[in-house]
C-alpha positions in Angstrom: -50.5 -5.1 -54.6 -53.0 -5.2 -51.5 -54.1 -8.5 -50.1 -56.4 -8.5 -46.8 -57.5 -11.9 -45.2 -60.0 -12.1 -42.2 -59.0 -8.9 -40.9 -60.8 -8.2 -37.4 -60.3 -5.2 -35.1 -62.1 -4.8 -31.7 -62.5 -1.7 -29.6 -63.8 -2.7 -26.0 -65.0 -6.0 -27.1 -66.9 -4.4 -29.9 -66.0 -4.9 -33.7 -64.8 -2.2 -35.9 -64.0 -4.5 -38.6 -65.0 -7.9 -39.0 -63.6 -10.7 -41.1 -62.8 -8.6 -44.0 -61.3 -10.3 -47.1 -60.2 -7.8 -49.6 -58.0 -7.9 -52.8 -56.6 -4.7 -54.5 -54.7 -5.3 -57.6 -52.1 -2.8 -58.6 -53.3 0.4 -60.9 -56.9 -0.1 -59.5 -58.9 2.7 -57.7 -61.1 1.1 -55.0 -63.7 3.2 -53.1 -64.4 2.0 -49.6 -67.9 3.5 -48.8 -70.6 3.2 -45.9 -72.4 5.1 -43.2 -70.7 6.8 -40.1 -69.0 4.3 -38.2 -68.9 1.5 -40.5 -65.3 0.8 -40.2 -63.8 2.7 -43.2 -61.3 4.9 -41.4 -60.3 2.1 -39.3 -59.8 -0.3 -42.0 -57.5 2.2 -44.1 -55.5 2.9 -40.9 -55.0 -1.0 -40.5 -53.7 -1.4 -44.1 -51.3 1.7 -43.6 -50.1 -0.1 -40.2 -51.4 3.1 -38.1 -53.3 0.4 -35.9 -53.0 -3.1 -36.3 -55.6 -5.9 -36.4 -56.6 -8.0 -33.6 -56.7 -11.1 -36.3 -56.3 -11.7 -39.7 -53.5 -10.4 -42.1 -52.7 -7.3 -44.4 -49.9 -8.1 -47.1 -48.4 -5.0 -49.2 -46.5 -5.8 -52.3 -46.4 -9.5 -50.7 -45.0 -8.2 -47.5 -47.0 -8.4 -44.4 -48.0 -5.2 -42.4 -46.7 -5.8 -39.1 -45.6 -3.7 -36.2 -41.9 -4.3 -37.5 -42.7 -3.7 -41.3 -45.3 -0.9 -40.8 -42.7 2.2 -40.7 -40.9 1.1 -43.8 -43.9 -0.1 -45.8 -45.5 3.3 -44.9 -42.9 5.3 -46.9 -44.1 3.4 -50.1 -47.7 4.5 -49.2 -49.2 8.0 -49.6 -51.7 9.0 -47.0 -54.3 12.1 -47.0 -56.8 12.7 -44.5 -59.8 14.8 -44.2 -58.8 18.5 -43.8 -55.3 17.4 -44.9 -53.8 17.2 -41.7 -50.9 19.8 -42.2 -48.1 21.0 -39.8 -49.4 24.5 -38.9 -46.1 25.9 -38.0 -44.5 24.7 -41.2 -45.3 26.4 -44.8 -46.6 24.6 -47.4 -43.4 24.0 -48.9 -41.8 22.4 -45.8 -45.0 20.4 -45.3 -44.7 18.9 -48.8 -40.9 18.3 -48.5 -40.9 17.1 -45.0 -40.3 13.3 -45.4 -37.8 13.7 -48.3 -35.6 15.9 -45.9 -36.0 13.3 -43.1 -34.7 10.7 -45.8 -31.7 13.0 -47.0 -33.1 13.9 -50.0 -30.6 16.7 -51.8 -32.3 20.4 -52.1 -32.1 20.2 -55.9 -33.8 17.1 -55.9 -36.6 18.4 -53.5 -37.1 21.4 -55.3 -37.3 19.7 -58.7 -40.0 17.0 -57.2 -41.9 20.1 -55.6 -42.4 21.8 -58.7 -43.5 18.4 -60.4 -46.1 18.2 -58.0 -47.2 21.9 -58.0 -47.5 21.6 -61.8 -49.5 18.2 -61.4 -52.3 19.3 -58.8 -52.4 22.9 -60.0 -51.2 24.3 -56.9 -49.8 28.2 -57.3 -46.2 28.3 -56.7 -46.4 31.8 -55.1 -48.4 30.1 -52.2 -45.6 27.7 -50.9 -44.3 30.1 -48.5 -47.5 30.1 -46.6 -48.6 28.9 -43.9 -51.7 26.3 -43.5 -54.0 29.2 -41.9 -53.0 31.4 -45.0 -54.3 29.0 -47.3 -57.9 28.2 -48.6 -59.6 24.6 -47.8 -58.8 23.4 -51.5 -55.3 24.6 -51.2 -54.6 22.9 -47.7 -55.8 19.7 -49.8 -53.5 20.2 -52.7 -50.7 20.6 -50.1 -51.8 17.4 -48.2 -51.9 15.5 -51.8 -48.4 16.7 -52.7 -47.1 15.8 -49.3 -48.7 12.0 -49.9 -47.2 12.0 -53.5 -43.7 13.5 -52.4 -42.0 10.1 -52.3 -43.7 8.8 -55.6 -45.3 5.8 -53.5 -46.9 2.8 -55.1 -50.1 3.2 -53.0 -52.1 6.1 -52.5 -54.7 6.2 -49.3 -57.5 8.9 -49.0 -59.7 9.0 -45.7 -62.4 11.5 -46.8 -60.0 14.0 -48.2 -62.8 16.0 -49.4 -65.4 15.8 -46.6 -64.7 19.3 -45.1 -64.9 21.3 -48.2 -67.6 23.5 -49.7 -69.4 21.9 -52.8 -67.8 24.2 -55.5 -64.3 23.7 -54.0 -65.0 20.0 -53.7 -66.2 19.8 -57.2 -63.0 21.5 -58.7 -60.9 19.0 -56.6 -62.9 15.9 -57.5 -62.1 16.8 -61.0 -58.5 17.5 -60.7 -57.9 14.6 -58.4 -59.3 12.2 -61.1 -57.1 13.7 -63.8 -54.2 13.2 -61.4 -55.0 9.5 -60.7 -55.3 9.0 -64.3 -52.2 10.8 -65.2 -50.2 8.7 -62.5 -51.9 5.2 -62.9 -51.3 4.5 -59.4 -53.1 2.0 -56.9 -55.6 4.4 -54.7 -57.8 3.6 -51.9 -60.5 6.3 -51.4 -62.4 6.6 -48.3 -65.8 8.5 -48.7 -69.5 8.4 -47.2 -70.7 9.7 -50.6 -71.8 7.2 -53.2 -71.8 9.8 -55.9 -68.2 10.5 -55.1 -67.2 6.7 -54.9 -68.9 6.1 -58.3 -67.0 9.2 -60.0 -63.6 7.8 -58.8 -63.8 4.1 -57.9 -63.0 1.3 -60.5 -64.3 -1.0 -57.7 -66.9 -0.1 -55.0 -66.4 -1.6 -51.3 -69.9 -1.0 -49.2 -69.2 -1.6 -45.7 -71.8 -2.3 -42.8 -71.1 -2.7 -39.4 -67.4 -3.7 -40.2 -68.4 -6.1 -42.9 -68.2 -6.1 -46.6 -71.8 -5.7 -47.4 -71.2 -5.7 -51.5 -68.2 -5.4 -53.6 -68.1 -4.7 -57.4 -69.0 -2.3 -59.8 -71.3 0.7 -59.4 -73.4 -0.6 -62.0 -73.7 -4.0 -60.1 -74.6 -2.1 -56.8 -77.1 0.0 -58.5 -78.4 -2.8 -60.6 -78.2 -5.8 -58.3 -78.1 -4.8 -54.7 -77.4 -8.1 -53.0 -79.1 -7.4 -49.4 -81.7 -5.0 -47.8 -79.0 -2.7 -46.5 -77.4 -2.2 -50.0 -80.9 -1.2 -51.3 -81.3 1.4 -48.2 -78.3 2.9 -48.6 -78.8 3.5 -52.5 -82.0 5.1 -52.0 -80.9 7.4 -49.1 -78.4 8.7 -51.7 -80.7 8.5 -54.7 -80.7 12.1 -55.6 -76.8 12.2 -55.7 -76.8 8.7 -58.0 -79.3 10.5 -60.3 -77.2 13.6 -61.0 -74.3 11.3 -61.3 -75.9 9.2 -64.0 -77.2 12.1 -65.9 -73.4 13.5 -66.5 
């Protein structure tokens, strides 16, 4: 599904991502985690072709992600960012249907898909005519998720989608997101700084440090056999969250 080989990205000579090798099979939920500035968001933007690596290769469905292919491949990837990134001058419905309209979908097809997604994400139908400023934070993220899913992409990319929400809304959305992932069976790459959230969603955890993969594997392996002092420190720093996760 997704194959990264020796991917490196520099900014002013300083590496944001360094020699990253990562294979993500179809249907897997991969959580990319690490401290601020470790390269998480840079990596996910390289995957969807918003920025391009200085060296190395990214292949999606056996097709290299390059400046020439990025736009067409991006239509097969859903992308959700923190706080949603909705267009403030468009209603919720128009935000969700934006790319489908650009691609010439019929109104009937758009309406059917929007109704399906509203049911999937538990978004109230009577809120579709509101603008982003008139929606709650949780509702804006549901709209962003529906927009990402509108074209039924093979790959779903989420860059700290719940990071700006208050704890109660975040908990509800985590529960709903997990149900969505299970029902759709899509390949998902989720960026988060929260190890508890990574463990809740991820089949595979990728821990980054200074742009490199420090450790990769299951949550059990990460907790039980940390491979470097950095991994041990990172786990200790989030120990309270991990303890609450393992008690549930």
